[in-house]
C-alpha positions as CSV (number, residue, x, y, z in Angstrom):
1,M,228.3,16.0,5.1
2,S,225.0,16.7,6.8
3,E,223.3,14.2,9.2
4,L,220.3,14.2,7.2
5,D,222.2,12.6,4.3
6,N,221.0,9.2,5.4
7,D,217.2,10.0,5.5
8,D,215.6,6.7,5.0
9,D,215.8,5.9,8.8
10,I,213.6,8.9,9.6
11,E,209.8,8.3,9.7
12,V,208.4,11.7,9.2
13,K,204.9,11.9,11.3
14,I,202.0,12.6,9.1
15,D,199.7,13.8,12.0
16,H,201.9,16.6,13.1
17,P,201.3,18.7,16.2
18,H,198.6,21.5,15.8
19,F,198.4,25.0,17.3
20,T,194.9,25.3,18.8
21,K,192.6,28.0,20.1
22,E,193.3,26.7,23.5
23,M,196.9,27.2,23.3
24,R,197.0,30.9,22.6
25,K,196.6,31.7,26.2
26,D,199.6,29.8,27.5
27,Y,201.9,29.1,24.5
28,L,205.0,31.3,23.5
29,I,205.1,31.8,19.5
30,L,208.6,32.1,18.3
31,I,209.4,33.8,15.2
32,P,213.0,33.8,13.4
33,S,214.4,37.3,12.9
34,M,214.7,38.9,9.6
35,L,213.7,42.7,9.6
36,D,214.7,44.0,13.1
37,I,212.6,47.1,12.6
38,H,209.7,45.6,11.2
39,F,209.4,42.5,13.4
40,A,209.8,44.6,16.6
41,I,206.8,46.5,15.8
42,C,205.0,43.3,14.4
43,E,205.8,41.6,17.9
44,D,203.5,44.1,19.7
45,A,201.1,44.3,17.0
46,L,200.5,40.4,17.4
47,K,200.7,40.6,21.3
48,S,197.7,43.3,20.9
49,C,195.6,40.7,19.3
50,G,196.2,38.1,22.2
51,Y,199.0,36.0,20.9
52,N,202.2,35.8,23.2
53,V,205.2,36.4,20.7
54,E,208.8,36.4,20.8
55,I,211.3,37.3,18.0
56,C,214.5,35.1,18.1
57,K,217.5,37.2,18.8
58,N,220.0,34.5,18.9
59,K,222.8,34.9,16.1
60,G,226.5,33.4,15.8
61,P,228.1,30.2,14.4
62,E,225.9,28.1,16.6
63,V,222.8,28.8,14.5
64,V,224.6,27.8,11.4
65,T,226.1,24.6,13.2
66,E,222.3,23.7,14.5
67,G,221.0,24.0,10.8
68,L,223.9,21.7,9.5
69,K,223.0,19.1,11.8
70,Y,219.2,18.8,11.0
71,V,218.8,20.2,7.5
72,H,220.3,18.7,4.4
73,N,223.4,20.7,3.4
74,D,222.0,20.8,-0.2
75,T,219.2,23.0,1.0
76,C,218.6,26.5,0.6
77,Y,220.6,28.6,2.9
78,P,217.7,30.7,4.5
79,A,215.8,27.2,5.4
80,L,218.9,26.1,7.1
81,L,219.4,29.4,9.1
82,V,215.7,29.4,10.2
83,A,215.9,25.9,11.3
84,G,219.0,26.5,13.1
85,Q,218.0,29.6,14.7
86,F,214.9,27.9,16.1
87,I,216.6,24.6,17.2
88,D,219.7,26.9,19.1
89,N,216.9,28.9,20.7
90,L,215.0,25.8,21.9
91,N,218.5,24.3,23.2
92,H,218.9,27.1,25.5
93,R,215.6,26.7,27.1
94,P,214.6,24.6,30.2
95,K,213.1,21.2,28.6
96,E,209.8,21.7,30.3
97,E,209.7,25.3,28.9
98,T,209.8,24.0,25.4
99,H,206.6,22.0,25.8
100,K,204.8,25.3,25.7
101,I,206.4,26.7,22.5
102,V,205.1,27.3,19.1
103,L,207.1,28.0,16.0
104,L,205.8,30.3,13.3
105,I,207.1,30.8,9.8
106,T,205.8,32.6,6.7
107,Q,205.2,30.8,3.4
108,T,204.5,32.5,0.2
109,G,203.6,29.4,-1.9
110,G,205.9,30.1,-4.6
111,G,207.6,27.4,-6.7
112,C,211.0,27.3,-5.1
113,R,212.4,25.5,-2.0
114,A,211.0,28.0,0.4
115,S,207.5,26.5,0.1
116,N,209.0,23.3,1.7
117,Y,210.6,25.1,4.7
118,I,207.8,24.0,7.1
119,H,208.3,20.4,6.3
120,L,212.0,20.8,6.6
121,L,211.6,22.2,9.8
122,R,209.3,19.7,11.1
123,K,211.7,17.0,9.9
124,A,214.5,18.6,11.8
125,L,212.6,19.0,15.1
126,I,211.9,15.4,15.2
127,K,215.7,14.7,14.5
128,A,216.6,17.2,17.4
129,G,214.0,15.6,19.8
130,Y,211.3,18.3,19.7
131,E,208.5,16.5,17.8
132,Y,206.0,17.8,20.0
133,I,206.6,21.3,19.1
134,P,203.9,22.5,16.6
135,V,205.0,24.6,13.7
136,V,202.4,27.2,12.4
137,S,202.2,28.4,8.7
138,L,201.4,32.2,8.1
139,N,200.4,32.5,4.5
140,A,197.8,33.7,2.1
141,S,197.9,30.7,-0.3
142,N,195.8,28.3,1.8
143,L,199.0,25.9,2.3
144,E,198.0,25.2,5.8
145,R,195.6,26.6,8.5
146,D,195.8,26.1,12.3
147,S,192.6,27.1,14.5
148,G,195.0,28.9,16.8
149,L,196.2,31.4,14.4
150,Q,193.2,33.2,12.6
151,F,193.4,36.3,10.2
152,T,191.0,38.4,12.0
153,I,190.6,42.3,11.0
154,P,192.3,43.8,13.5
155,L,195.4,41.4,13.2
156,I,195.5,42.2,9.4
157,T,195.0,46.0,10.0
158,R,197.7,46.0,12.8
159,L,200.2,43.9,11.0
160,S,199.9,46.0,7.8
161,A,200.3,49.2,10.0
162,A,203.5,48.0,11.4
163,I,205.0,47.0,8.0
164,V,204.2,50.5,6.6
165,Y,205.7,52.0,9.8
166,G,208.7,49.6,9.3
167,D,209.4,50.6,5.7
168,L,209.3,54.3,6.5
169,I,211.8,54.1,9.5
170,M,214.0,51.7,7.4
171,Y,213.9,54.0,4.4
172,L,214.5,57.3,6.4
173,R,217.2,55.6,8.4
174,N,219.0,54.4,5.2
175,K,219.0,57.9,3.8
176,T,220.3,59.8,7.0
177,R,222.7,57.6,8.8
178,S,225.6,57.7,6.5
179,Y,225.4,61.3,6.6
180,E,224.6,62.3,10.4
181,T,226.8,64.8,11.8
182,N,226.5,63.5,15.2
183,K,227.2,59.9,15.0
184,G,224.2,57.8,16.7
185,D,221.6,60.4,16.1
186,T,219.8,58.2,13.5
187,Q,219.7,55.1,15.6
188,K,218.4,57.0,18.4
189,T,215.7,58.3,16.3
190,V,214.8,54.8,15.3
191,D,215.0,53.4,18.5
192,K,212.5,56.2,19.9
193,W,209.9,55.4,17.2
194,V,210.2,51.8,17.5
195,A,209.5,52.0,21.5
196,I,206.5,54.8,20.7
197,L,205.0,52.4,18.3
198,R,205.3,49.3,20.2
199,D,203.7,51.2,23.1
200,Q,200.8,52.3,21.0
201,F,200.1,48.8,19.8
202,N,200.2,47.4,23.3
203,H,197.5,49.9,24.2
204,K,195.6,48.7,21.1
205,K,196.3,52.0,19.2
206,G,198.4,52.9,16.3
207,A,196.6,51.2,13.5
208,S,193.9,53.4,12.6
209,W,194.2,55.7,9.5
210,R,194.1,58.7,11.7
211,Y,197.1,57.3,13.8
212,V,198.9,56.2,11.0
213,K,198.8,59.6,9.4
214,K,199.9,61.4,12.5
215,N,202.7,58.8,13.2
216,V,204.0,59.1,9.6
217,R,204.2,62.9,9.8
218,D,205.9,63.2,13.1
219,I,208.3,60.3,12.1
220,C,209.3,62.3,9.0
221,K,209.7,65.5,11.2
222,D,211.8,63.8,13.5
223,F,214.3,62.3,10.9
224,D,214.4,65.7,9.1
225,A,215.6,67.3,12.2
226,I,218.8,65.0,12.1
227,P,221.8,67.4,11.2
228,L,223.4,66.0,8.1
229,T,226.7,66.6,6.1
230,K,226.9,67.2,2.6
231,V,229.7,64.7,2.0
232,I,229.6,62.8,-1.4
233,K,229.4,59.0,-0.7
234,P,228.8,56.1,-3.1
235,K,225.2,54.8,-3.2
236,V,224.8,51.1,-2.9
237,G,221.5,49.1,-3.4
238,V,220.9,45.9,-1.9
239,V,218.6,43.3,-3.7
240,G,218.2,39.6,-3.8
241,E,216.2,36.6,-2.2
242,I,214.0,38.1,0.3
243,Y,215.6,36.4,3.4
244,I,219.4,37.0,2.4
245,K,218.4,40.7,1.4
246,Y,216.9,41.7,4.7
247,A,218.4,39.2,7.5
248,A,221.6,40.3,9.0
249,L,222.1,36.7,10.1
250,G,221.8,35.6,6.3
251,N,224.1,38.3,4.7
252,N,226.7,38.5,7.3
253,D,225.5,42.0,8.6
254,L,225.8,43.5,5.0
255,E,224.2,46.8,5.5
256,E,226.4,47.5,8.5
257,F,229.6,46.5,6.3
258,L,228.7,48.8,3.6
259,V,228.0,51.8,6.1
260,S,231.2,51.0,7.7
261,E,232.9,51.5,4.2
262,G,231.5,54.7,3.9
263,A,228.5,54.1,1.6
264,E,224.9,54.9,1.7
265,V,222.7,51.8,1.7
266,M,219.4,51.5,0.1
267,V,217.2,48.2,0.6
268,P,213.7,48.2,-1.0
269,G,211.0,48.0,1.4
270,L,208.8,44.9,2.5
271,C,205.6,46.7,0.9
272,G,207.2,45.9,-2.3
273,F,207.5,42.3,-2.1
274,I,203.9,42.1,-0.7
275,N,202.8,44.2,-3.8
276,Y,204.8,41.7,-6.2
277,C,203.0,38.7,-4.4
278,C,199.6,40.4,-5.0
279,Y,200.4,41.3,-8.6
280,N,201.4,37.8,-9.3
281,G,197.6,36.7,-8.2
282,V,196.6,39.2,-10.8
283,Y,198.8,38.0,-13.6
284,D,197.9,34.4,-12.9
285,H,194.5,35.2,-13.8
286,L,195.7,37.3,-17.1
287,I,198.5,34.9,-18.1
288,Y,197.8,31.5,-16.7
289,G,194.1,31.5,-16.6
290,G,193.9,31.7,-12.7
291,K,190.7,32.4,-10.7
292,R,189.0,35.7,-11.3
293,I,188.1,36.0,-7.5
294,A,191.8,35.7,-6.4
295,S,192.5,38.3,-9.0
296,M,190.0,40.5,-7.5
297,V,191.1,40.0,-4.0
298,N,194.7,40.8,-4.8
299,K,193.6,44.1,-6.7
300,F,191.9,45.1,-3.5
301,V,195.1,44.5,-1.3
302,I,197.3,46.3,-4.1
303,H,194.8,49.4,-3.7
304,Y,195.1,49.2,0.1
305,I,198.8,49.2,0.2
306,A,198.9,52.0,-2.7
307,R,196.8,54.3,-0.2
308,R,199.4,53.8,2.5
309,E,202.3,54.2,0.1
310,N,201.0,57.5,-1.3
311,L,200.7,58.7,2.5
312,L,204.4,57.7,2.8
313,I,205.6,59.5,-0.5
314,K,203.6,62.6,0.4
315,S,204.7,63.1,3.9
316,I,208.3,62.6,3.1
317,K,207.9,65.2,0.3
318,K,206.1,67.7,2.8
319,Y,208.1,67.3,5.9
320,T,211.6,66.4,4.8
321,S,214.0,67.5,2.3
322,I,214.8,63.6,1.4
323,T,213.8,62.3,-1.9
324,P,210.9,59.9,-1.5
325,M,210.6,56.3,-2.7
326,N,208.7,55.4,-6.0
327,P,205.2,54.0,-6.0
328,F,205.3,50.5,-6.7
329,K,203.0,51.0,-9.7
330,E,206.2,52.4,-11.4
331,T,208.6,50.0,-10.0
332,K,206.4,47.0,-11.4
333,D,207.2,48.3,-15.0
334,K,210.8,48.6,-14.7
335,N,211.6,45.1,-16.0
336,E,209.7,45.6,-19.2
337,G,212.0,44.6,-22.1
338,I,214.1,42.5,-19.9
339,L,212.0,40.0,-18.1
340,D,208.7,38.9,-18.4
341,R,205.9,39.3,-15.8
342,G,205.1,35.7,-16.0
343,T,208.4,35.1,-14.5
344,K,207.5,35.0,-10.8
345,M,209.5,31.8,-9.2
346,G,211.3,33.3,-6.0
347,E,211.7,36.8,-6.4
348,G,211.1,36.7,-10.0
349,W,210.4,39.9,-12.1
350,L,210.5,42.0,-8.7
351,L,214.3,41.4,-8.7
352,T,215.0,42.5,-12.0
353,A,212.7,45.6,-11.6
354,E,214.3,46.8,-8.2
355,M,217.8,46.7,-9.9
356,V,216.9,48.8,-12.7
357,E,214.7,51.3,-10.3
358,L,217.8,51.5,-7.9
359,V,220.0,52.5,-10.9
360,E,217.7,55.0,-12.2
361,M,217.5,56.3,-8.8
362,G,221.2,57.0,-8.5
363,Y,222.2,53.7,-6.8
364,K,224.4,52.7,-9.6
365,N,226.2,50.2,-7.3
366,I,224.2,47.1,-6.3
367,V,224.9,44.1,-4.3
368,C,222.7,41.1,-5.6
369,A,222.6,39.0,-2.5
370,Q,221.3,35.4,-3.0
371,P,221.7,31.7,-1.3
372,F,224.1,29.6,-3.3
373,G,222.2,27.6,-5.8
374,C,219.1,29.6,-5.8
375,L,217.9,29.1,-9.3
376,P,215.1,31.8,-9.4
377,N,217.7,34.2,-8.2
378,H,220.5,33.2,-10.7
379,I,217.9,33.7,-13.2
380,C,216.3,36.9,-12.4
381,G,219.3,38.3,-10.8
382,K,222.8,37.1,-12.4
383,G,221.0,36.0,-15.7
384,V,219.7,39.7,-16.4
385,M,222.8,41.9,-15.4
386,K,224.4,41.8,-18.7
387,K,221.0,43.2,-20.2
388,I,220.8,45.8,-17.5
389,K,224.3,46.9,-18.1
390,Q,223.6,47.3,-21.7
391,E,220.6,49.6,-21.2
392,H,222.5,51.2,-18.1
393,P,226.1,51.2,-18.7
394,E,226.7,53.0,-15.4
395,A,225.5,50.1,-13.4
396,N,228.0,48.4,-11.3
397,I,226.3,45.0,-10.0
398,V,228.0,42.3,-8.1
399,A,226.3,39.1,-7.2
400,I,227.1,37.6,-3.7
401,D,226.3,33.8,-3.0
402,Y,225.8,33.1,0.7
403,D,226.2,29.6,1.9
404,P,227.6,27.7,5.1
405,S,230.9,27.2,3.2
406,A,231.3,30.7,1.7
407,T,233.7,32.8,3.4
408,R,232.8,36.1,5.0
409,V,236.2,37.5,3.9
410,N,235.8,36.6,0.3
411,Q,232.3,38.0,0.2
412,E,233.5,41.3,1.7
413,N,236.6,41.4,-0.5
414,R,234.5,41.4,-3.6
415,I,232.0,44.0,-2.2
416,K,235.2,46.2,-1.4
417,L,236.3,45.7,-5.2
418,M,232.6,46.9,-6.2
419,L,233.1,49.8,-4.0
420,S,236.4,50.8,-5.3
421,V,234.9,51.2,-8.8
422,A,232.0,53.1,-7.3
423,R,234.3,55.6,-5.7
424,E,236.0,56.1,-9.1
425,H,232.7,57.4,-10.7
426,L,231.2,59.5,-7.6
427,D,228.9,62.2,-9.0
428,D,229.8,65.5,-8.3
429,E,226.2,66.3,-6.8
430,F,225.0,65.8,-3.4
431,E,221.5,64.6,-3.2
432,I,219.8,62.5,-0.4
């Protein structure tokens, strides 16, 4: 049982600590880990805008233990891990140092438990004795605002560029690392470009359209220069709840495990999720009578992302022999006939669309990674698998639940069973 099972004796402070402009100079902003490549670049994008930022790197069983201490054990597994990682990180710092720390988390404002992370985290901090630490919400839904964190044009431009770079590097890494002739070449290229981009942001460069075009071209050329073998390997796509899909801490190093088992892994990029959130803003107006101005703003963001997405696709086609990703305007239609676009809780229709798209791209073997008891993912993931298999009989999909009580051995054995089926149906053609 969790220590929060007896909640009545805890009085949550309504007037929680805030992050102010004056704190920006002296306070360290801690961010939980999720996408290693993206967040490493975003770290310096934020620093270039005057924020002192650090991505949490602590992992291991201690994170889960701390989460179970201070978050109800019926709560979403990602929430438990985020709180646990923060508190474990704070516990390993001198007490006086923690008085100059701010915690930053993102919120989408969707209709699932994730929108309550910030309140769960504040309660956990009170329980752990860190009630004086501000928790800041990074969101575009007007859930909360702190004066110390402001959405300026330079901040938005640099973070968006960092996400585009992260998506490109992650995509090219996944397309090459399972086939590299010389083991380690792909990771060296990843490390090289993460270091270059971080240095550019440190010098307030790298975010302009001119820099983005040049960097994208050079990144493609470097990955194309990696010698690859023409060994046929099973292709596996990974979808699911955003944190469990991306965070190695949440999915027990799922990508590394799949690669070690001889598979090529494909994980859809973060821009796809951002696009999904923006399209929901448009559909809110069309389906639910939402505000027209919100729809117009979301359409502008969609256009902004599409321009950069087109650059990635064209650059991969021109400078590499690798098959590029699909534009999101095609991805968003893949759920038609299976799930309505009004289904937007959690990963909603995006989860269904990504599974169909992966199957059609040749990634017939799919791991749907989800927190145990995540209702949106059970509906939009498990709930549509039968329909997807009816339309695509070649689809080989397995749903894996992640939870403090779930054993890694059991998860990996189920994935191995999926891979054994995949090896029996390997294509005769090799295409990267």
